[in-house]
C-alpha positions as CSV (number, residue, x, y, z in Angstrom):
1,X,9.4,-10.9,28.8
2,X,12.8,-10.4,27.2
3,X,11.6,-11.9,24.0
4,X,8.9,-9.3,23.6
5,X,11.4,-6.4,23.8
6,X,13.8,-8.1,21.3
7,X,16.3,-9.6,23.7
8,X,16.7,-13.3,23.5
9,X,17.7,-15.1,26.7
10,X,20.8,-17.2,26.6
11,X,19.6,-20.6,27.8
12,X,22.0,-23.4,28.4
13,X,21.4,-26.1,25.8
14,X,19.5,-23.9,23.3
15,X,20.7,-24.3,19.8
16,X,21.3,-21.4,17.3
17,X,18.4,-23.0,15.2
18,X,16.0,-22.1,18.0
19,X,17.1,-18.4,17.9
20,X,16.6,-18.4,14.1
21,X,13.2,-19.9,14.5
22,X,12.2,-17.3,17.0
23,X,13.4,-14.5,14.7
24,X,11.4,-16.1,11.9
25,X,8.3,-16.3,14.0
26,X,8.7,-12.6,15.0
27,X,9.0,-11.5,11.4
28,X,5.9,-13.6,10.5
29,X,3.9,-12.2,13.4
30,X,4.9,-8.6,12.4
31,X,3.9,-9.3,8.8
32,X,0.5,-10.7,9.7
33,X,0.0,-7.9,12.1
34,X,0.8,-5.3,9.4
35,X,-1.5,-7.0,6.9
36,X,-4.4,-7.0,9.5
37,X,-3.7,-3.3,10.3
38,X,-3.8,-2.3,6.6
39,X,-7.1,-4.3,6.1
40,X,-8.6,-2.6,9.1
41,X,-7.6,0.8,7.8
42,X,-8.7,0.4,4.1
43,X,-11.8,-1.7,4.5
44,X,-14.0,1.4,5.4
45,X,-12.7,3.1,2.3
46,X,-13.8,0.1,0.2
47,X,-17.2,0.1,1.7
48,X,-17.9,3.8,1.5
49,X,-16.8,4.0,-2.1
50,X,-18.2,6.9,-4.2
51,X,-19.0,4.6,-7.0
52,X,-18.8,0.8,-7.2
53,X,-15.6,-0.6,-8.7
54,X,-17.5,-2.7,-11.1
55,X,-19.8,-0.5,-13.3
56,X,-22.2,-3.3,-14.3
57,X,-24.2,-5.8,-12.2
58,X,-24.9,-8.4,-14.9
59,X,-28.7,-7.9,-14.4
60,X,-29.8,-4.4,-15.0
61,X,-26.6,-3.2,-16.6
62,X,-25.0,-5.7,-18.9
63,X,-21.2,-6.0,-18.8
64,X,-19.2,-5.1,-21.9
65,X,-15.5,-4.7,-22.7
66,X,-15.9,-1.0,-21.9
67,X,-17.0,-2.0,-18.4
68,X,-13.7,-3.7,-17.9
69,X,-11.9,-0.5,-18.9
70,X,-14.0,1.5,-16.5
71,X,-13.4,-0.9,-13.7
72,X,-9.7,-0.9,-14.3
73,X,-9.6,2.9,-14.2
74,X,-11.7,3.0,-11.0
75,X,-9.3,0.4,-9.4
76,X,-6.3,2.4,-10.4
77,X,-7.8,5.6,-9.0
78,X,-8.5,3.9,-5.7
79,X,-5.1,2.3,-5.4
80,X,-3.2,5.5,-6.4
81,X,-5.2,8.2,-4.4
82,X,-6.5,6.2,-1.4
83,X,-3.7,3.7,-0.8
84,X,-0.4,4.6,-2.4
85,X,-0.2,8.3,-1.6
86,X,-1.3,7.9,2.1
87,X,1.0,5.0,2.7
88,X,3.9,6.8,1.1
89,X,3.3,9.8,3.3
90,X,3.3,7.5,6.3
91,X,6.5,5.7,5.1
92,X,8.2,9.1,4.5
93,X,7.3,10.2,8.0
94,X,8.5,7.0,9.6
95,X,11.7,7.0,7.7
96,X,12.3,10.7,8.5
97,X,11.7,10.1,12.2
98,X,14.0,7.1,12.2
99,X,16.7,9.1,10.6
100,X,16.3,12.0,13.0
101,X,16.3,9.8,16.1
102,X,19.2,7.6,15.0
103,X,21.5,9.6,17.3
104,X,24.6,8.8,15.4
105,X,23.8,5.1,14.9
106,X,24.7,4.4,11.3
107,X,22.5,1.3,11.2
108,X,19.4,3.3,12.1
109,X,20.2,6.1,9.7
110,X,20.7,3.6,6.9
111,X,17.3,2.0,7.8
112,X,15.6,5.4,7.7
113,X,17.2,6.2,4.3
114,X,16.1,2.8,2.9
115,X,12.5,3.5,4.0
116,X,12.5,7.0,2.5
117,X,14.0,5.7,-0.8
118,X,11.5,2.8,-0.9
119,X,8.6,5.2,-0.3
120,X,9.7,7.5,-3.2
121,X,10.2,4.5,-5.5
122,X,6.7,3.1,-4.5
123,X,5.1,6.5,-5.4
124,X,6.9,6.7,-8.6
125,X,5.9,3.1,-9.6
126,X,2.3,3.7,-8.6
127,X,2.1,6.9,-10.6
128,X,3.8,5.2,-13.5
129,X,1.4,2.2,-13.3
130,X,-0.8,3.6,-16.0
131,X,2.1,3.6,-18.5
132,X,3.0,0.0,-17.5
133,X,-0.7,-1.1,-17.9
134,X,-1.0,0.7,-21.3
135,X,2.2,-1.0,-22.4
136,X,1.0,-4.5,-21.4
137,X,-2.4,-3.8,-23.1
138,X,-0.8,-2.7,-26.3
139,X,1.5,-5.7,-26.2
140,X,-1.4,-8.1,-26.1
141,X,-3.2,-6.2,-28.9
142,X,-5.8,-4.0,-27.0
143,X,-6.0,-0.8,-28.9
144,X,-7.8,1.5,-26.4
145,X,-5.7,3.1,-23.6
146,X,-6.3,3.5,-19.9
147,X,-6.4,7.1,-18.7
148,X,-4.5,8.4,-15.7
149,X,-6.8,9.3,-12.8
150,X,-6.2,13.0,-12.5
151,X,-7.7,13.7,-9.2
152,X,-8.8,11.7,-6.2
153,X,-12.4,10.5,-6.2
154,X,-14.7,13.0,-4.4
155,X,-17.2,12.1,-1.9
156,X,-20.7,13.4,-3.0
157,X,-21.9,13.8,0.6
158,X,-19.2,16.4,1.4
159,X,-20.4,19.9,1.3
160,X,-18.3,23.1,1.0
161,X,-17.7,25.1,4.1
162,X,-20.3,27.7,4.6
163,X,-19.8,30.4,7.3
């Protein structure tokens, strides 16, 4: 039970390598759990998309180079507005709570600051991703540019509030 709460028992004859292996297993378990949680959270958003990510189906609507551009813009819009922004708000909240509850522990305060700084850098990079993609496309010779999604995709089934 002590292993669950983060305390490793001192067992006679146990080597330091076993403690390192247990810590590695804990990190692996937490990483897989986080990935499963994120998949569980974002799968409904992928299924209930306002419009499909790929604008052509290959049968009724033929795929062209413009379809790739539209698909790239839709993927960017989804990543920025439905993944990066909500996750950054969550990370900022968690980092702030850790800093507030550190109670003078400099290690916890430093961890909270790292989380907040990482969230801010992540939002900055996700919003600058359009610039990065346009730079790469221009470097390989593609003349058209990708446009920044200006607003989050709206759900056509939402209706305005009527009293």
